[in-house]
Residue, then its C-alpha position, 0 to 999 in steps of 0.5 A: m286150371a288151363a287157360e280158357k276164354f269166357d264171354a264174362i267172369v264174375v267174381g263173387a257169389g253174393p246177391a250182386g254176383n249171382a244176379a250178374a252171372y244168372t242174367l248172363a247165362k240165361a242169355g246164353l253167354k259163356v260165363l265163369q263164376i268164381e267164389r272164395g268160399e267152400y260154397p256160395g254163402s258159406k262166408n255169410v252166416q248172418g240173416a238179412i232182409l230180402y226185398s222181392d222186387a229185384l229178385e222177382k224180375l230175375i226169377p219170377d217164381f222164386r217163392d216156389d222153392a227159395p229158402l225164405e224165413r218170414h214175410v214182413i208185415e210190420q216195420r218198427v222204428w225205435v229211438l232209445d235212451d238208456n232205459s226206454f224208447v219212443g217208437t212208431h210202428y207201421r203194420s198192414d194186412d196189405f203186406n200179409k197178402p201175396p205176392y209178399n214184398r219183404y222177407t227175412i232170410i238166412r244168407a247162407q241158405f239163400d246164396k246157396w239156393f240162388s247159386s243153384k239157379v245160376r248153375e241151372a242157367g248154364a254158368l260154370l261156378i268154381c268155389e274155394t278159389t281166390v282171384e289173386e289179381l286181374l290180368m291187364d293188357g295195358q289199360r284193358c282187363i283181359g281176365v283174372r289170375c287165380d290161386r291154382q296152378g295154371g290159374e289164368v282165365y280170360a274173358d271179354v269182361v270181368i265183373l267184380a262182385d267180391g264185396v265192400n273191401s274189394t282188393l282186386a279193384r284196389k290193386a288194379g288201381f280202379h279206386g283208392e284205399l277204403s276210407a274208414g269214414n265211408v264204411a260201417l262195421a256191423v256185428k250180428e248174432i242169430l238167436f234161437l227161439p221156438e217158433e211159438v215163442l216168437q210169434q207170441r212175443f211179436n204178435v205174429k202168426e206162422d210165416e209172418g214177421v216183424v223188423i225193428e230198426l233201432m237208433g239212440t244212445v246205444t251207439e254212444g253218440m257214434v253214427g250207427t243203428g241197430f236192428l232186430y227182426t224175426n226169422k222162422d225159429s230165430l232172431t237176428i239182432g245186430i248193431g253197426c257204426m261207422l269204422g272211423d267213429f270206432k277208431a275215434n271213440p274215446n271209450r274204445t267200445t268194441p262192436y261186440a261190447m256194444l251189441e251186448r249193451l243193446k241185448r241188455h237194454p230194458s226194451i230189448a231184453p224181454l224180446i230175446e230172453g231165452g235165446e240161444m246164440k247159433e251164429y255170430a258175424a261181423h261184416l263191412i257195409p258201404e255207407g259213403g253214399f252217392n259221393a263215395v261211389p267210385q268209377v264202376y266201369g272201364n276197359g273190360w271191367m265192371i263193379v257191382g254190389d257192395s264193391g261199388g258202394f251201392v247201399n240206400a242210407v234210408h231204406r237199407e235196401g242192400s240185396n235189392l240194390a246189389m241184385t239190380t246192379g248185377q242185372l244192369a251190368a249183365e244187360t250191358v254186356i248182353a246188348a254189347k255182345a248183340a251189337g258186336k261191340e268190344m268191351s271198352a270203357k266207351t261201350l261199358k259206359a252204358y252200365k253207368d247210364a242205366l244205373d243213373a236212370s234207375y232208382v239206384m243212383k236216383d235214391l243215392h243222389k237224393y240222400r247224398n248229403m245224409p252221410q256228412v250231415l250225420h257225421d257232423s251231428p252226434q246230437f242225433f244219436n245221443a242228446y236228442p234220443k235222450l230229449v225225446n224219451q224224457a219228454a215222453k216220460t214227462i208228458f205221460t207221467v200223471d203227477g198233479i202237474d198241468k199239461k201246459t206246465k209240462v209242455g213248458e218244461v219239455l220245451g225248456s229241456f230242448r232249449a237248455s240242451r241245444r238252444w234255439r239256434g241249435l235247434v233251427g240249425d238241426a231242423f235245417k240239417l234234416w231237411r237238407a239230408f232228406r229233401 
């Protein structure tokens, strides 16, 4: 690769990197995008949830040819103990009317499609290439060095979209080592099932989908959640917990063993029965929240997507936030170019200002206390799921005992487990996390 100068280099071809490269190329800038995989999406075998908002702002007609699986019309939240669950559903026909708000996707297919749009916009994509380090001129980033002969490439700005464990940013000293307390390890499987079976089991019609969020004793008291959602002819099922909790877990439970336990749960097993495993994947998810977001700009560089820790702790809007950060970073570069400004930290601070003014940082700030609250409160993942499910069993069992006595029994079980002080304290923690 001969030395060459670009307006911008984007490292990574996931949702954030593609959003940045697409926005830059559409504005007529000379853009190089570098991807380690054989093709964009080749390393992302798992399914995912796509929120349409951010992508629609970039590509308004994306629904015409994007590889979408099912639009989501129903959201379920289940709290499980070892044998049962208590849950809530929200299903609306409003979600069954175009334009649809959420879709299930297969990342390998979707990232490849998104990349094709980036190339159509005029960006140069180079795959099967690893960026080994950033080129620095003092404190200023001036390009990248790749694992190819003569692999030094120069640019006015480098946008890092290389994932949660961004070795480039760490090697350059932009942020420190990744803390095990700020990242989750999730494992997923995609299970093949015929379309008609999926539709019968989840009470949906063609192209309609269901998402189930799961929490409870399946994570053995560790901070984490599970999930299950419908694709066209498959199911995606997975579970994730904080990496630090996996390390500290006295049972030494592996992520894969936890997933197998989830699949055997009496409420889950009938939904996935007969499913043939097509793919298995493990990946890291940033979970540190607002207080773990690193410096995301500097002299000649910006960080977007998972690399910057942008994940909404409540709504799990990973792809939506990633694309929004990529677009905002690109718009910062475009505005600076139009104004004839150099890509200094002073100029690129406009990216952080745009983030702060957007829903990205506003939502992260709103739920800034949640990571610490959950980390300090294993009872939310162990004791309370058991208490809630036992309470439901007690109330719904008809055995000749009057309801007043049953209610007293339920309240007594909560007091015995957490005491009044604990119950009040836990309620305060939840209020603090969601206020």
